[in-house]
C-alpha positions as CSV (number, residue, x, y, z in Angstrom):
1,M,-9.2,185.9,106.0
2,F,-12.1,187.5,106.7
3,V,-12.6,190.9,104.9
4,R,-15.2,193.3,106.4
5,R,-16.9,195.2,103.9
6,F,-18.6,198.6,104.0
7,T,-21.4,200.1,101.6
8,I,-21.1,203.5,101.2
9,P,-24.5,205.4,100.1
10,A,-24.4,206.5,96.4
11,V,-25.2,210.0,97.3
12,L,-21.9,210.0,99.5
13,V,-19.8,208.8,96.5
14,A,-21.6,211.4,94.1
15,T,-20.7,214.0,96.7
16,A,-17.3,212.9,97.5
17,A,-16.5,212.4,93.2
18,A,-17.6,216.3,93.0
19,L,-15.8,217.4,95.5
20,G,-12.7,215.4,94.4
21,S,-12.7,217.0,90.9
22,A,-14.1,220.3,91.7
23,A,-10.9,222.1,90.4
24,P,-11.3,225.7,89.7
25,A,-13.4,226.6,86.8
26,T,-13.8,229.5,84.7
27,S,-17.3,230.4,85.3
28,A,-19.5,232.9,83.5
29,P,-19.3,236.4,84.9
30,A,-22.4,237.5,87.3
31,T,-22.6,240.5,84.9
32,P,-23.0,239.7,81.1
33,T,-19.8,241.1,79.7
34,L,-19.2,242.6,76.2
35,V,-16.2,240.7,74.4
36,A,-17.0,241.5,70.6
37,V,-18.6,243.8,68.3
38,R,-18.7,242.9,64.3
39,A,-20.5,244.0,61.5
40,A,-20.7,242.7,57.9
41,H,-22.6,243.1,54.7
42,H,-25.1,240.2,53.7
43,P,-26.9,240.5,50.4
44,T,-29.9,242.3,51.4
45,F,-28.7,243.7,55.1
46,D,-25.8,244.7,57.1
47,R,-25.6,242.7,60.3
48,L,-24.1,243.8,63.6
49,V,-23.3,241.5,66.4
50,F,-23.0,242.3,70.1
51,E,-21.3,239.0,71.7
52,F,-21.3,238.6,75.4
53,D,-19.4,236.2,78.0
54,G,-22.2,235.2,80.4
55,A,-26.2,235.1,80.0
56,L,-27.6,237.6,77.5
57,P,-28.2,241.1,78.8
58,G,-31.6,242.6,78.7
59,H,-31.6,245.1,75.6
60,S,-33.1,247.7,73.6
61,V,-32.5,249.4,70.1
62,T,-34.4,252.4,69.3
63,R,-34.2,255.2,67.0
64,A,-32.5,258.4,67.8
65,T,-32.2,261.9,66.6
66,K,-28.8,262.1,68.4
67,I,-26.7,260.0,70.8
68,I,-26.8,261.1,74.5
69,G,-23.8,259.6,77.0
70,D,-25.0,257.6,79.8
71,G,-23.7,259.3,83.1
72,S,-22.6,262.5,81.4
73,G,-25.9,263.5,79.7
74,L,-23.8,265.1,76.9
75,P,-24.1,264.6,73.1
76,V,-21.8,261.9,71.9
77,P,-20.5,262.6,68.3
78,V,-21.6,259.9,65.9
79,V,-21.5,260.0,62.3
80,G,-24.7,259.3,60.2
81,S,-28.0,260.4,58.7
82,S,-29.7,258.5,61.1
83,F,-29.1,256.7,64.3
84,L,-29.7,253.7,66.6
85,A,-29.4,253.9,70.4
86,V,-28.1,250.4,71.7
87,R,-28.6,249.9,75.4
88,F,-27.8,246.5,77.3
89,S,-28.7,246.1,81.1
90,P,-27.3,244.6,83.2
91,A,-23.8,244.4,81.4
92,V,-20.6,246.1,81.2
93,G,-17.8,246.3,78.8
94,H,-14.8,246.2,81.1
95,D,-13.0,244.3,83.7
96,N,-12.1,244.4,87.1
97,A,-9.2,246.6,86.3
98,G,-11.2,249.1,84.2
99,K,-9.9,247.5,80.7
100,V,-12.2,247.8,78.0
101,T,-13.0,244.1,77.0
102,Y,-14.5,244.4,73.6
103,G,-11.6,246.5,71.5
104,A,-12.0,249.9,69.8
105,T,-14.8,252.0,71.6
106,R,-15.3,254.1,68.2
107,R,-15.3,251.8,64.9
108,S,-16.0,252.4,61.3
109,Y,-17.5,250.2,58.6
110,A,-17.2,250.6,54.7
111,L,-20.9,249.3,54.8
112,P,-23.9,250.5,52.7
113,A,-26.4,251.0,55.9
114,I,-23.7,250.9,59.0
115,I,-21.3,253.5,59.1
116,Q,-20.1,253.8,62.7
117,V,-20.7,252.3,65.9
118,V,-19.8,254.3,69.2
119,N,-19.8,253.4,72.9
120,S,-21.9,256.1,74.5
121,G,-21.8,255.1,78.3
122,D,-20.5,252.2,80.6
123,F,-22.0,253.2,83.9
124,E,-23.8,251.0,86.8
125,A,-24.3,248.2,84.5
126,V,-25.8,249.8,81.8
127,L,-23.9,249.6,78.6
128,S,-24.7,251.9,75.3
129,F,-23.8,252.3,72.0
130,G,-24.8,254.9,69.2
131,V,-25.0,253.5,65.8
132,G,-24.7,255.9,62.8
133,L,-26.6,254.9,59.7
134,S,-26.4,256.4,56.2
135,T,-30.2,256.3,56.1
136,A,-33.3,255.4,58.1
137,A,-33.5,251.9,57.0
138,P,-35.7,249.1,58.5
139,F,-34.0,247.1,61.1
140,S,-34.9,244.0,63.0
141,V,-33.2,242.6,66.5
142,F,-32.8,239.3,67.8
143,T,-30.7,237.0,70.1
144,L,-28.7,233.8,69.9
145,T,-27.0,231.7,72.4
146,N,-23.6,229.6,72.8
147,P,-22.1,232.3,73.0
148,S,-24.8,235.0,73.8
149,R,-25.3,237.5,71.0
150,V,-27.5,240.6,70.3
151,V,-28.1,241.0,66.4
152,I,-29.3,244.1,64.5
153,D,-30.0,243.6,61.0
154,V,-30.3,246.8,59.0
155,K,-32.0,246.4,55.5
156,T,-30.1,247.7,52.4
157,A,-32.7,247.8,49.7
158,F,-31.4,251.1,48.5
159,Q,-29.2,252.0,45.7
160,T,-25.1,253.1,46.4
161,V,-22.5,254.2,44.3
162,T,-18.8,253.9,45.3
163,V,-16.8,257.4,46.0
164,K,-13.5,258.1,47.7
165,T,-12.5,259.2,50.8
166,Y,-9.2,260.5,51.5
167,F,-7.3,260.0,54.5
168,L,-3.8,260.7,56.0
169,D,-1.1,258.1,55.2
170,Q,1.2,258.6,58.2
171,N,3.6,256.4,56.6
172,R,4.0,258.8,53.6
173,F,4.1,262.1,56.0
174,A,6.6,260.5,58.2
175,V,9.1,260.6,55.1
176,G,7.9,263.4,53.3
177,T,6.7,261.5,50.5
178,E,3.8,263.3,48.7
179,P,1.0,263.2,48.2
180,Y,0.2,262.5,52.0
181,V,-3.2,261.5,51.2
182,R,-4.4,257.9,50.1
183,A,-8.1,257.2,49.2
184,V,-10.2,254.3,50.0
185,T,-13.6,253.5,48.8
186,R,-17.1,253.6,50.4
187,P,-20.7,253.1,49.3
188,V,-23.0,256.2,49.5
189,I,-26.4,257.0,48.6
190,P,-27.0,259.0,45.4
191,P,-27.7,261.9,44.8
192,A,-26.1,263.1,47.9
193,T,-22.6,261.4,46.8
194,A,-20.4,264.4,48.1
195,K,-22.4,264.6,51.6
196,G,-22.0,260.9,52.0
197,A,-18.4,261.3,51.0
198,L,-17.8,263.5,53.8
199,Q,-19.7,261.5,56.4
200,R,-17.5,258.7,55.6
201,L,-14.5,260.7,56.2
202,F,-15.2,261.9,59.4
203,A,-16.3,258.4,60.6
204,G,-12.8,257.6,59.9
205,P,-10.7,254.7,58.6
206,T,-11.8,251.1,59.0
207,A,-9.9,248.9,61.6
208,G,-8.1,247.3,58.9
209,E,-7.4,250.3,56.9
210,A,-5.8,252.0,60.1
211,A,-3.8,248.6,60.4
212,T,-2.1,250.0,57.0
213,G,-0.9,253.7,58.6
214,L,-4.1,255.6,57.5
215,R,-5.5,258.3,60.0
216,L,-8.3,260.6,60.2
217,V,-6.8,264.2,61.2
218,T,-9.7,266.0,62.6
219,S,-8.2,269.3,63.6
220,D,-10.5,269.3,66.6
221,A,-13.7,269.2,64.4
222,T,-16.4,266.6,65.0
223,G,-18.1,266.8,61.9
224,F,-19.6,269.5,59.0
225,S,-22.8,271.3,58.1
226,N,-24.0,273.6,55.4
227,L,-22.2,271.9,52.6
228,S,-23.4,273.5,49.3
229,I,-21.8,273.2,45.5
230,S,-22.6,276.0,43.1
231,N,-20.7,277.4,40.2
232,G,-18.0,275.2,40.9
233,I,-17.5,276.1,44.5
234,A,-18.2,273.4,47.2
235,R,-18.6,275.3,50.5
236,V,-18.5,273.6,53.9
237,R,-18.5,274.5,57.6
238,L,-16.7,272.7,60.3
239,V,-18.5,271.6,63.6
240,G,-17.1,271.2,66.9
241,G,-13.7,272.7,66.9
242,C,-11.0,273.8,64.6
243,N,-7.5,273.9,65.5
244,S,-4.2,273.0,63.6
245,H,-2.1,272.5,66.4
246,G,0.9,273.8,64.6
247,S,0.6,271.1,62.0
248,T,1.4,271.6,58.3
249,F,-1.3,268.8,57.3
250,T,-5.0,269.3,58.7
251,V,-8.6,268.4,58.2
252,A,-8.3,270.4,55.0
253,G,-5.8,268.1,53.3
254,E,-8.2,265.3,53.7
255,I,-11.7,267.5,52.6
256,M,-10.3,268.9,49.6
257,P,-9.4,265.9,47.4
258,T,-12.6,263.9,49.0
259,L,-14.7,266.8,47.6
260,K,-12.6,267.4,44.0
261,Q,-13.1,264.1,43.1
262,F,-16.8,265.0,41.8
263,S,-16.7,266.9,38.5
264,S,-19.1,269.7,39.8
265,V,-16.4,270.8,42.5
266,T,-13.3,272.9,41.3
267,W,-12.6,275.2,44.3
268,V,-13.2,274.1,48.0
269,K,-13.9,276.9,50.7
270,I,-13.9,275.4,54.3
271,Y,-15.4,277.6,57.1
272,D,-14.4,277.3,60.7
273,P,-17.6,276.7,63.1
274,S,-18.4,280.3,63.4
275,G,-18.8,280.7,59.7
276,T,-15.5,282.5,58.6
277,T,-12.9,281.7,56.0
278,E,-10.2,283.6,54.8
279,N,-11.0,284.1,51.2
280,P,-14.9,283.6,50.8
281,T,-15.7,285.3,47.2
282,G,-13.6,284.0,43.9
283,N,-12.6,281.0,42.4
284,S,-10.3,279.6,44.9
285,D,-9.7,277.4,47.5
286,S,-10.1,278.7,51.4
287,I,-9.5,277.6,54.8
288,P,-10.2,279.4,58.1
289,E,-7.3,281.1,59.8
290,C,-7.7,278.3,62.6
291,L,-6.2,275.6,60.5
292,E,-3.3,277.5,59.3
293,P,0.1,276.3,60.8
């Protein structure tokens, strides 16, 4: 029996095979998409990592006196004594439905140098963050691939001491079990230990601490200023807003134990943003009227 054989050009075989096996595959996004932000301490530095799905985006990291929001042009509250402005372009931090792709947009860390990382913009393929640092420490930036990562290392060649910061324990508060606050520890730079403790307070609990029920009650305050300690009295002014919203627990319930851990502080007087408090003189605690229930 005669069998007719045909020879198919190799290029057509390869093309046909490719077409036959071309099942839908997950491809890298056209615009790099941020999928994770993480930070950890190493023996001589804190490392902050931004991980992307897709190619490495263009990036810049610069020192800043304050963090300004992209698009809005307004200041973005970030806790720290020094700041880094981080910018990625082109890059996004959301999916097609507008959902954030990398988790919390504001996160705190119990690290020597890195206090807080806050999103400051995700607008027209420009993604930006503010990083709050405990001091203006030297830093370096490099990239890694597979997966795509932009890495910031912040040197920690400075001494720290451990202090306590007190947050509301919402589980205890919910059942009326006092004390309503629970202490966590933070590294701060001496001699400004009281300032460091308050900075860590306004940065809020870490993700792990929040998972156990700790919360920062701000009473609309975004920070503090004018901290002084004299003759056993600590005085501090709230920045931003001040409103108890009718609650019996306010930011005062976190500030007072945080400052009274220090042997130099017996009483705490908290002032509103305009500089007033109910009992400005005498050996007593004091809160502004805006923190009354």
